[in-house]
Wavefront OBJ file of the C-alpha trace (Angstrom):
o trace
v -14.825 21.459 -63.564
v -10.842 20.870 -63.584
v -11.406 22.149 -59.449
v -13.195 19.122 -58.642
v -10.710 16.568 -60.396
v -7.128 18.213 -58.287
v -9.882 18.162 -55.198
v -10.264 14.317 -56.131
v -6.909 13.767 -56.357
v -5.801 15.957 -53.578
v -8.054 14.250 -51.230
v -6.995 10.548 -52.038
v -3.450 11.745 -51.505
v -1.448 10.147 -47.733
v 1.673 10.981 -46.459
v 3.968 9.590 -44.523
v 7.224 10.429 -43.125
v 10.007 7.900 -43.840
v 12.903 8.171 -41.207
v 15.046 5.510 -42.085
v 16.018 2.031 -44.677
v 17.927 -0.270 -42.263
v 18.755 -3.688 -43.996
v 18.783 -5.239 -40.178
v 15.434 -5.398 -38.879
v 17.330 -5.112 -35.446
v 18.408 -1.196 -36.702
v 15.559 -0.370 -37.448
v 13.868 -1.297 -34.312
v 15.867 0.647 -32.263
v 15.299 3.442 -34.304
v 11.827 2.835 -33.535
v 12.364 2.781 -30.091
v 14.531 6.148 -30.298
v 11.603 7.632 -31.736
v 9.063 6.268 -29.255
v 11.110 7.775 -26.348
v 10.793 11.519 -28.269
v 7.062 10.730 -28.006
v 6.809 9.575 -32.433
v 4.732 6.433 -32.865
v 6.836 4.683 -36.420
v 6.232 1.939 -38.081
v 8.082 -0.646 -39.263
v 7.820 -2.069 -43.073
v 9.813 -4.506 -44.961
v 10.258 -4.260 -48.280
v 12.152 -6.712 -50.807
v 14.031 -6.374 -54.204
v 16.619 -8.585 -55.667
v 16.410 -10.941 -52.549
v 17.409 -8.192 -50.204
v 15.155 -7.525 -47.481
v 14.971 -3.828 -46.595
v 13.581 -2.428 -43.301
v 12.056 0.968 -44.075
v 10.958 3.324 -40.717
v 8.318 5.725 -41.043
v 5.728 8.145 -39.693
v 2.414 9.083 -40.094
v 0.487 8.454 -41.840
v -0.209 12.112 -42.700
v -3.576 13.742 -44.652
v -1.365 16.324 -45.902
v 2.261 17.680 -46.725
v 0.900 21.104 -43.981
v -0.053 18.050 -40.982
v 3.365 16.487 -41.179
v 5.525 19.483 -40.902
v 5.504 19.704 -36.959
v 6.690 15.853 -36.844
v 8.855 17.300 -39.528
v 10.895 20.044 -37.499
v 11.120 17.629 -34.267
v 13.343 15.242 -36.778
v 14.981 17.739 -38.453
v 15.887 18.921 -34.417
v 16.762 15.704 -33.430
v 19.056 15.214 -36.392
v 17.017 12.979 -38.909
v 16.300 14.436 -42.327
v 13.021 12.516 -42.985
v 11.918 11.761 -47.382
v 8.732 12.765 -47.845
v 6.805 9.954 -49.154
v 3.051 10.461 -51.003
v 0.930 7.454 -51.668
v -3.117 6.799 -52.880
v -5.223 6.703 -49.340
v -7.076 3.492 -51.258
v -3.634 1.958 -51.550
v -2.576 2.328 -47.820
v -6.754 0.719 -47.049
v -6.409 -1.980 -49.027
v -2.741 -2.743 -47.085
v -4.726 -1.888 -43.791
v -7.376 -4.432 -44.458
v -4.957 -7.443 -45.920
v -2.904 -6.610 -43.257
v -5.128 -6.404 -39.761
v -8.340 -8.110 -41.307
l 1 2 3 4 5 6 7 8 9 10 11 12 13 14 15 16 17 18 19 20 21 22 23 24 25 26 27 28 29 30 31 32 33 34 35 36 37 38 39 40 41 42 43 44 45 46 47 48 49 50 51 52 53 54 55 56 57 58 59 60 61 62 63 64 65 66 67 68 69 70 71 72 73 74 75 76 77 78 79 80 81 82 83 84 85 86 87 88 89 90 91 92 93 94 95 96 97 98 99 100 101
């Protein structure tokens, strides 16, 4: 039975590569455009904490760490050191549904 549990929790994981976090939207947009020129599609997300806004630039989602490796290698070759972000598919789907429904 433990194998079933780990498979279930593993299948609920979703991964992103965070390639930047900026206090100015224009800087985040510039990073996203630079990535697009290289054939990498990124998304912006806004987060506010203690009255400060931060714009995150993320690539993904990926279903596994292995799936993200080729993009991570390409980013590293561009001089960008991405941070791997692990999230929950159910959380991601909820946010997606809220934003796009």
